[in-house]
C-alpha positions as CSV (number, residue, x, y, z in Angstrom):
1,Q,59.4,169.1,145.5
2,V,57.2,168.1,142.4
3,Q,58.4,169.2,139.0
4,L,56.9,168.7,135.4
5,V,59.4,169.2,132.7
6,E,57.7,169.5,129.1
7,S,59.6,168.7,125.8
8,G,59.0,167.9,122.2
9,G,57.4,171.4,121.1
10,G,58.5,173.0,117.7
11,S,57.3,174.1,114.8
12,V,55.7,171.9,112.0
13,Q,53.5,172.3,108.8
14,A,49.9,171.7,108.9
15,G,48.9,168.2,108.8
16,G,52.3,167.2,110.4
17,S,52.9,165.5,113.8
18,L,54.6,166.1,117.0
19,R,55.0,164.3,120.3
20,L,55.0,166.1,123.4
21,S,56.5,164.6,126.6
22,C,56.1,165.6,130.2
23,A,58.6,164.1,132.8
24,A,57.4,164.2,136.4
25,S,59.6,164.1,139.3
26,G,58.9,164.1,143.1
27,Y,55.3,163.2,142.2
28,N,53.3,160.1,143.1
29,F,52.9,159.2,139.3
30,G,49.9,157.0,138.5
31,A,48.2,157.7,141.5
32,G,46.5,160.8,140.4
33,H,45.3,162.2,137.2
34,M,47.2,164.4,134.7
35,G,46.4,166.5,131.8
36,W,47.7,168.5,128.7
37,F,46.3,172.1,128.4
38,R,47.1,174.9,126.0
39,Q,47.1,178.5,125.7
40,V,47.5,181.3,123.1
41,P,48.2,184.9,124.4
42,G,45.0,186.6,125.3
43,K,43.0,183.8,125.6
44,E,42.2,181.4,128.6
45,R,44.2,178.0,129.3
46,E,42.1,175.2,127.4
47,G,42.1,171.7,128.2
48,V,43.3,169.5,125.6
49,A,43.5,165.7,127.0
50,W,43.4,163.9,130.0
51,I,44.5,160.4,131.6
52,Q,43.2,158.9,134.7
53,G,46.3,157.6,136.8
54,Q,45.5,154.2,137.8
55,S,43.4,152.9,135.1
56,G,44.6,154.9,132.2
57,I,41.1,155.9,130.9
58,T,41.5,159.0,128.7
59,L,39.3,162.0,127.9
60,Y,39.7,164.5,125.0
61,A,38.4,167.9,123.8
62,D,36.2,167.7,121.0
63,S,38.7,169.8,119.0
64,V,41.5,167.3,119.3
65,K,39.5,163.9,119.4
66,G,40.4,161.5,116.8
67,R,43.9,163.5,116.1
68,F,45.8,163.6,119.6
69,I,46.7,160.8,122.0
70,I,47.4,161.0,125.6
71,S,49.6,158.2,127.1
72,Q,51.6,157.5,130.1
73,D,54.8,155.4,131.0
74,S,54.8,154.8,134.7
75,V,58.3,153.4,134.7
76,K,59.8,156.7,133.0
77,N,57.1,158.6,134.9
78,T,56.2,160.3,131.8
79,V,53.0,161.5,130.1
80,Y,53.1,161.9,126.4
81,L,50.9,163.6,123.9
82,Q,51.1,162.4,120.4
83,M,49.5,165.1,118.1
84,N,48.8,164.2,114.4
85,S,47.0,166.1,111.7
86,L,47.8,169.3,113.2
87,A,46.2,172.6,112.2
88,L,47.0,176.3,112.4
89,E,44.5,176.6,115.3
90,D,46.7,174.0,117.3
91,T,49.4,176.6,117.6
92,A,49.9,177.5,121.3
93,T,51.9,176.7,124.5
94,Y,51.3,173.5,125.8
95,Y,51.4,172.7,129.4
96,C,51.4,169.7,131.5
97,A,49.4,169.4,134.6
98,A,49.5,167.2,137.7
99,G,48.3,167.0,141.3
100,W,44.4,166.4,141.0
101,R,42.2,168.2,143.5
102,G,38.9,168.3,141.7
103,G,37.2,165.4,143.5
104,R,35.3,162.9,141.0
105,W,37.3,162.8,137.6
106,S,34.9,163.5,134.9
107,S,35.3,165.4,131.5
108,P,33.9,168.7,132.9
109,S,36.2,168.4,135.9
110,A,39.2,167.2,134.2
111,S,39.3,170.2,131.6
112,S,39.2,172.7,134.5
113,P,42.8,174.2,135.1
114,S,41.8,175.0,138.8
115,N,41.6,171.3,139.5
116,Y,45.3,170.9,139.1
117,V,48.1,171.7,141.5
118,Y,51.1,171.4,139.7
119,W,52.2,172.8,136.0
120,G,55.1,172.6,133.9
121,Q,56.9,175.8,132.4
122,G,55.2,175.0,128.8
123,T,56.5,174.2,125.4
124,Q,55.5,176.0,122.4
125,V,54.0,174.2,119.4
126,T,53.9,176.2,116.0
127,V,51.7,175.1,113.3
128,S,52.3,176.8,109.9
129,S,50.7,176.5,106.3
């Protein structure tokens, strides 16, 4: 049974930093692609950052490029999202995704939530002024 557990969310002032973690169990970590998404009430889930399992190649949404960093630790079966220079618009529930089923991995396909099978329960990030 695959389980993804996010942690590290919280409240932070604008300009601050947080690091999210996603611990994967029952999953062939490193063989697939994983990603971070976020969602605010009333809006669609938005892709944030993605990492290709075997190569470690990363992709980012334009809104977070240069501020967020996705990384993975294959020994700990954990994917991280380092979030720097946080802004008010980064406030959302952040979800970890795994279980790639989208075929060829690219920026457009990686950003589609429907291309992932497994999801974590989410962790709340609140940025205040």
